[in-house]
C-alpha atoms as one frame of an Amber mdcrd trajectory, in Angstrom:
protein
   0.068  -0.091   0.088   1.068   3.679  -0.489   0.362   5.836   2.402  -1.070
   9.273   1.343  -2.451  12.424   3.121  -5.101  14.833   1.897  -3.915  18.367
   1.459  -5.819  21.370   0.501  -3.129  23.504  -0.770  -0.710  26.314   0.520
  -3.467  28.994   0.656  -6.196  26.604   1.831  -4.734  24.347   4.470  -3.353
  24.941   8.217  -1.136  21.939   7.452   2.018  22.099   5.466   3.768  19.920
   3.251   6.934  20.228   5.406   4.818  18.837   8.385   3.218  15.926   6.282
   6.652  14.852   4.829   7.668  14.198   8.592   5.157  11.624   9.131   6.739
   8.206   8.948   5.828   6.082   6.027   4.286   8.963   4.251   4.377   8.474
   0.231   2.500  11.317  -1.361  -0.286  13.749  -1.312  -3.864  13.537  -2.248
  -4.434  16.876  -3.820  -6.897  18.924  -5.943  -7.546  22.238  -7.434 -10.000
  24.047  -5.193 -10.202  27.375  -7.262 -11.486  25.829 -10.544 -15.408  26.001
 -10.673 -16.890  22.540 -10.848 -17.496  21.614 -14.412 -14.780  23.512 -15.958
 -11.647  21.995 -17.493  -8.606  22.006 -15.065  -5.863  24.061 -16.741  -2.504
  22.334 -17.268  -0.645  25.152 -15.766  -2.445  24.864 -12.511  -1.926  20.991
 -12.390   1.662  21.389 -13.156   2.177  24.050 -10.345   0.502  21.803  -7.945
   2.614  18.734  -8.994   5.828  20.774  -8.861   4.903  22.039  -5.230   4.198
  18.732  -4.027   7.386  17.151  -5.456   9.702  19.784  -4.335   9.030  18.482
  -0.707   9.872  14.797  -1.749   6.188  13.784  -1.975   4.207  12.161  -4.887
   1.247  13.467  -6.476  -0.526  10.495  -8.078  -4.093  10.773  -6.792  -6.675
  13.454  -7.008  -9.593  14.035  -4.777 -11.888  15.287  -6.151 -12.589  16.144
  -9.652 -16.240  16.876  -8.671 -19.142  16.037 -10.976 -21.418  18.871 -12.240
 -24.906  18.826 -10.915 -26.375  18.753 -14.374 -24.727  15.293 -14.818 -26.307
  13.919 -11.652 -29.610  15.446 -12.616 -29.358  14.098 -16.231 -30.053  17.434
 -17.771 -29.266  18.215 -21.636 -26.359  20.288 -20.654 -24.660  17.380 -19.082
 -22.783  16.380 -22.228 -20.867  19.687 -22.280 -19.756  19.019 -18.714 -18.882
  15.165 -19.582 -16.545  16.679 -22.515 -14.941  19.060 -19.766 -14.405  16.063
 -17.393 -12.850  13.990 -20.159 -10.332  16.887 -21.038  -9.562  17.401 -17.258
  -8.521  13.567 -17.174  -6.297  14.086 -20.323  -4.686  17.133 -18.783  -4.070
  15.044 -15.411  -2.540  12.204 -17.183   0.178  14.367 -18.553   1.251  14.662
 -14.834   1.286  11.168 -14.000  -2.013  11.136 -12.083  -3.124   7.476 -11.530
  -6.381   7.720  -9.630  -9.268  10.224  -9.632 -11.755   9.894  -6.355 -15.257
  11.273  -7.114 -18.643  11.159  -5.761 -22.103  11.074  -7.057 -23.925  12.547
  -3.983 -26.909  14.981  -5.030 -26.270  18.455  -3.611 -24.420  17.678  -0.583
 -21.108  15.779  -0.608 -21.472  14.780   3.072 -23.605  15.801   6.014 -23.129
  16.396   9.617 -25.075  17.838  12.371 -22.168  19.163  14.381 -18.587  20.161
  13.149 -16.894  20.216  16.706 -18.836  18.019  19.037 -16.970  17.840  22.335
 -16.087  14.244  23.337 -15.523  12.671  26.775 -11.605  13.278  26.540 -11.863
  16.971  25.719 -11.143  16.605  21.992 -13.829  17.592  19.395 -15.112  15.720
  16.036 -17.470  15.613  13.495 -20.829  14.121  14.402 -24.299  13.193  12.777
 -27.440  13.087  14.809 -30.515  12.049  12.544 -32.980  13.802  14.721 -31.045
  17.072  14.561 -30.691  16.732  10.843 -34.418  15.986  10.381 -35.515  19.202
  12.269 -33.458  21.679  10.394 -33.852  22.992   6.888 -31.319  22.363   4.286
 -30.438  26.078   3.816 -30.211  26.671   7.676 -27.613  23.778   7.750 -25.464
  25.111   5.080 -25.523  28.311   6.807 -24.298  26.698   9.971 -21.679  24.739
   8.251 -20.228  27.892   6.798 -20.304  29.694  10.191 -18.554  26.725  11.862
 -16.066  25.862   9.119 -13.096  28.170  10.848 -12.990  30.393   7.974 -11.915
  27.536   5.660 -13.793  26.034   2.817 -15.423  22.656   3.291 -15.324  20.189
   0.343 -18.784  19.819  -0.924 -20.271  22.883   0.810 -19.019  25.594  -1.503
 -21.035  28.864  -0.860 -21.267  29.647  -4.628 -23.242  26.479  -5.166 -25.230
  26.337  -2.025 -26.698  29.683  -3.003 -28.932  27.646  -5.269 -30.226  25.137
  -2.860 -33.931  25.798  -3.621 -33.627  25.465  -7.350 -31.509  22.389  -6.989
 -33.951  20.719  -4.558 -36.875  21.481  -7.181 -34.697  19.830  -9.901 -34.289
  16.836  -7.683 -37.885  16.148  -7.151 -38.062  14.059 -10.370 -34.933  12.071
  -9.679 -35.119   8.823  -7.472 -32.491   6.184  -7.045 -33.243   4.486 -10.323
 -33.063   7.697 -12.237 -29.767   8.387 -10.486 -28.310   5.076 -11.374 -29.106
   5.836 -15.024 -27.446   9.100 -14.907 -24.319   7.594 -13.343 -24.297   4.921
 -16.161 -24.482   7.674 -18.605 -21.510   9.405 -17.030 -19.529   6.256 -16.735
 -20.183   4.786 -20.316 -18.724   8.233 -21.653 -15.957   8.666 -19.111 -14.436
   5.218 -18.641 -13.015   5.024 -22.291 -10.984   8.180 -21.871  -9.945   7.013
 -18.384  -8.594   3.713 -19.994  -6.747   5.717 -22.656  -5.272   7.971 -19.957
  -4.365   5.187 -17.633  -6.568   7.015 -14.936  -8.598   4.825 -12.592 -11.887
   6.260 -11.430 -12.893   5.524  -7.786 -16.318   6.519  -6.783 -16.617   7.380
  -3.125 -19.552   6.056  -0.894 -22.421   8.544   0.273 -21.589  10.007   3.709
 -23.750   8.990   5.479 -24.975   5.999   3.410 -28.842   6.965   3.352 -31.169
   9.442   1.975 -31.082  12.848   3.697 -33.660  15.451   3.031 -35.433  13.224
   0.523 -32.508  13.238  -1.803 -31.531   9.840  -3.703 -28.206   8.103  -2.544
 -27.094   5.096  -4.252 -23.455   4.469  -3.082 -24.570   2.852   0.139 -23.914
  -0.771   0.447 -22.332  -3.863  -1.109 -25.267  -4.587  -3.548 -25.106  -1.041
  -5.053 -21.425  -1.051  -5.198 -21.609  -4.284  -7.218 -24.318  -2.690  -9.534
 -22.006   0.473  -9.937 -18.949  -1.418 -11.137 -21.120  -3.373 -13.589 -22.404
  -0.233 -15.315 -19.348  -0.316 -17.173 -17.203  -3.704 -16.733 -13.715  -2.188
 -16.657 -11.019  -2.322 -14.192 -10.807   1.679 -14.461 -14.425   1.806 -13.098
 -13.572   1.176  -9.419 -14.076   2.240  -5.916 -12.837   4.459  -3.006 -13.546
   2.148  -0.157 -14.271   4.588   2.835 -14.646   2.416   6.085 -16.306   5.283
   7.914 -18.961   6.129   5.413 -20.029   2.616   4.765 -19.497   1.781   8.472
 -22.093   4.199   9.684 -24.485   1.452   8.556 -24.138  -1.489  10.878 -25.173
  -3.760   8.273 -22.254  -3.071   6.093 -19.564  -5.699   6.810 -16.444  -3.576
   6.024 -13.868  -6.486   5.857 -16.236  -8.462   3.823 -16.673  -5.749   1.361
 -13.034  -5.171   1.144 -12.378  -8.823   0.444 -14.997  -9.011  -2.131 -14.161
  -6.047  -4.121 -10.397  -6.434  -3.597 -10.491  -9.742  -5.180 -12.072  -8.163
  -8.328  -9.231  -5.474  -8.311 -11.778  -2.791  -8.169 -10.466  -1.053  -4.956
  -8.345   1.745  -5.979  -8.154   4.008  -3.026  -8.751   3.367   0.534 -10.058
   5.794   3.122  -9.440   4.309   6.736 -11.307   5.865   9.647 -13.393   4.875
  12.602 -16.906   6.048  14.129 -18.573   5.508  17.226 -22.081   4.528  16.840
 -24.402   5.443  19.675 -27.759   4.268  17.955 -29.115   3.962  14.465 -27.952
   7.201  12.385 -26.464   8.549  15.362 -22.543   8.560  15.400 -19.474  10.595
  16.436 -16.300  10.313  14.483 -13.437   8.968  16.774  -9.711   8.239  16.870
  -8.619   5.313  14.609  -8.046   3.222  17.496 -10.610   0.107  17.399 -11.288
   0.473  21.121 -12.329   4.124  20.600 -15.010   3.205  18.056 -17.382   0.676
  16.624 -15.275  -0.387  13.686 -12.471  -3.172  14.236  -9.435  -1.456  12.337
  -7.432  -4.545  12.808 -10.007  -6.551  10.826 -10.300  -3.922   8.199  -6.338
  -3.726   7.698  -6.287  -7.581   7.828  -8.696  -7.668   4.957  -6.410  -5.211
   2.954  -3.572  -7.299   3.788  -5.395 -10.537   2.642  -6.060  -8.935  -0.877
  -2.525  -7.859  -1.127  -3.690  -4.192  -1.434  -0.869  -2.421  -3.380  -3.275
   0.800  -3.986  -3.330   4.216  -2.174  -4.619   4.425   1.506  -5.079   7.500
   3.669  -6.242   8.177   7.118  -9.550   9.950   6.799 -11.147  12.434   9.225
  -9.584  13.144  12.422 -10.446  14.746  15.752  -9.280  18.131  16.923  -6.768
  17.449  19.674  -3.924  19.353  21.640  -5.556  22.558  20.821  -5.202  22.520
  17.203  -7.392  24.985  14.945  -7.995  23.495  11.530 -10.502  22.457   8.987
 -13.138  20.250  10.599 -11.797  16.728  10.268  -8.604  17.664   8.782  -6.067
  18.721  11.388  -2.557  17.442  11.336  -2.072  15.721  14.568  -4.961  13.079
  14.963  -4.559  12.306  11.261  -0.863  11.667  11.741  -1.565   9.450  14.783
  -4.046   7.514  12.446  -1.136   7.144   9.884   0.985   5.599  12.806  -1.811
   3.041  13.843  -2.554   1.972  10.309   1.118   1.458   9.643   1.717  -0.331
  12.969  -1.222  -2.699  12.066  -0.024  -3.308   8.734   3.498  -4.166  10.063
   2.205  -6.516  12.594   0.025  -8.234  10.319   2.616  -8.535   7.688   5.106
 -10.308  10.442   2.390 -12.430  11.641   1.564 -13.720   8.147   5.226 -14.514
   7.522   5.871 -16.166  10.782   2.878 -18.526  10.041   4.404 -19.680   6.636
């Protein structure tokens, strides 16, 4: 596996490349261009600048998260073909700089949803939290306002203010889109994008919905093993693959994460792994936790054992972390707890690897 760390750029992140490079076992950066409007072609010169900046610190840039999907594609509007062509050109441009994987999602309107960006945990740290009862009582536009107010002045991926200005219009458009229609629109996108991905040698990796159930009546389809299977079969190509996020899928206890890893890993369809833990209190009520198995509801040992069993050689990163030791950063994306997550994941991997060799 190749250990990576998500980074939001010099002007958009409290964490620096110099700090990231000091994390033991770190291979590269998961980057993106955050100043290019969704749907527009990523300029070659900006990709080149990002690549050079990362590599100047001895790190790799081989994976992008995310080249976001324009809402017109998800909605299946006539204008989608223009945005699909732009997406294809972006893949071509990225391929010129050695990008190997593009993570993306197909969530309508909101990329992810939480009811609290800084819930105080018993140990005094704070973390992202989801409470269905709170979410059901709040209007989408009000939630968007609260997210912006509590983002510590930093942009939140998937909650860009310019897009959220059109919430009412978007919700009206989605009234005619159910899960089956969303599947059709995803299939339409993949049928046109995967040939370009194949020619560019860039693997597409769809990210699970976060959390994996409908919110505000919007359809969500990247939610469980059965739907993941359906998605990879929409276009039967090794370039049509998955970002396997333990925290997203694991929010539903019915999703057996180690089993899902082994199943899709055996098919060669897991191109990117997000590893994190959550503490489930009751149905649709959870807090994000440290990566340590005993701190959450997911068994990170079993998850990493599953990756080891499939001989995973793809990209992996610690996902959201708590805010600890007084750090002020983008919610979920501070340095300290994610660095602890890297150490824990690497430690599990080393132990599992040595145990396996001792048993041979």
